[in-house]
C-alpha positions as CSV (number, residue, x, y, z in Angstrom):
1,M,0.0,0.0,0.0
2,N,1.3,3.5,-0.7
3,V,1.1,6.3,1.8
4,K,-1.8,8.1,0.0
5,N,-3.8,4.9,0.0
6,I,-3.0,4.3,3.7
7,D,-4.1,7.8,4.6
8,D,-7.4,7.3,2.8
9,L,-8.0,3.9,4.4
10,W,-7.0,5.3,7.8
11,T,-9.5,8.1,7.5
12,E,-12.2,5.7,6.5
13,L,-11.4,3.4,9.4
14,L,-11.5,6.3,11.9
15,N,-14.9,7.3,10.5
16,N,-16.2,3.8,10.8
17,I,-15.0,3.6,14.4
18,Q,-16.7,6.9,15.1
19,S,-19.9,5.5,13.8
20,L,-19.6,2.4,16.0
21,V,-18.5,3.9,19.3
22,G,-19.8,7.5,18.9
23,K,-16.4,9.1,19.3
24,R,-13.5,9.5,16.8
25,P,-10.2,8.1,18.0
26,S,-7.7,10.9,18.3
27,D,-4.6,9.0,17.3
28,L,-2.9,5.7,16.6
29,N,-2.6,5.0,20.3
30,S,-6.3,5.4,20.8
31,V,-7.0,2.8,18.1
32,L,-4.5,0.4,19.7
33,F,-6.2,0.9,23.0
34,L,-9.6,0.1,21.5
35,I,-8.1,-3.1,19.9
36,G,-6.7,-4.0,23.3
37,V,-10.1,-3.5,25.0
38,H,-11.7,-5.7,22.3
39,E,-9.0,-8.4,22.7
40,L,-9.5,-8.3,26.5
41,G,-13.2,-9.0,25.9
42,R,-14.6,-7.2,29.0
43,G,-16.3,-4.3,27.3
44,P,-15.8,-0.6,28.0
45,K,-14.9,0.4,31.5
46,R,-12.5,2.7,33.3
47,F,-8.9,1.6,33.3
48,S,-5.9,2.8,35.2
49,K,-3.1,4.5,33.3
50,E,-1.0,1.3,33.7
51,A,-3.9,-0.8,32.4
52,K,-4.3,1.5,29.4
53,Q,-0.7,1.0,28.5
54,D,-1.1,-2.8,28.9
55,L,-4.1,-2.6,26.6
56,M,-2.2,-0.7,24.0
57,H,0.5,-3.4,24.2
58,I,-2.2,-6.1,23.7
59,G,-3.4,-4.1,20.7
60,V,0.2,-4.0,19.2
61,C,0.7,-7.8,19.9
62,S,-2.6,-8.6,18.4
63,I,-2.2,-6.7,15.1
64,L,1.4,-7.8,14.6
65,S,0.5,-11.4,15.2
66,Q,-1.1,-11.3,11.7
67,S,2.4,-11.1,10.3
68,G,4.0,-13.6,12.6
69,Y,5.7,-11.2,14.9
70,Y,3.8,-12.4,18.0
71,S,1.8,-15.5,18.8
72,F,-0.9,-15.8,21.4
73,E,0.3,-17.6,24.5
74,G,-2.8,-17.7,26.6
75,Y,-4.6,-15.9,29.4
76,D,-3.2,-15.2,32.9
77,K,-5.1,-15.9,36.1
78,D,-6.9,-12.5,35.8
79,G,-8.0,-13.2,32.2
80,W,-5.6,-10.9,30.4
81,P,-4.2,-12.2,27.1
82,H,-0.4,-12.7,26.7
83,W,1.7,-12.9,23.6
84,I,5.1,-14.3,22.8
85,L,7.5,-12.4,20.5
86,D,8.3,-14.8,17.6
87,K,10.6,-12.6,15.5
88,P,12.1,-9.2,15.8
89,I,10.0,-6.2,14.8
90,P,11.8,-4.2,12.1
91,H,13.3,-0.9,13.2
92,H,11.9,2.0,11.2
93,D,11.9,5.8,11.3
94,L,8.9,7.3,13.0
95,Q,6.9,7.8,9.8
96,T,7.6,4.3,8.4
97,Q,6.7,2.8,11.8
98,E,3.4,4.7,11.8
99,V,2.6,3.4,8.3
100,F,3.6,-0.2,9.3
101,L,1.2,-0.1,12.3
102,K,-1.6,1.5,10.4
103,E,-1.4,-1.2,7.7
104,H,-1.7,-3.8,10.4
105,I,-4.5,-2.0,12.1
106,I,-6.5,-1.7,8.9
107,S,-5.9,-5.4,8.2
108,Y,-7.0,-6.3,11.7
109,F,-10.3,-4.4,11.2
110,N,-10.8,-5.8,7.7
111,N,-10.5,-9.4,9.2
112,L,-12.6,-8.7,12.3
113,K,-15.9,-10.6,12.4
114,V,-18.3,-8.2,14.2
């Protein structure tokens, strides 16, 4: 995907999320947080700052598992999902990293069965 295409798809995704949840995500981290909440499977609730960071990490692991970077390990005693790093994540400059994550997020939502 080229950057223009990614930007158009990203805008469309944000619009779709806004239609579903009633609020437009403000940035990439907000979308990763929403993915983490979805993967946790407990529905919307208030989370501590630490839990929000954990949820964003779950979001990253989940989206990158599509490309074999992570694999799902299982749930801990509190019901939180855990992932294992299977291969190193490529190091990119900030813009390339953002496009890399957006591509995976768009693919995640395209494959999501809602």
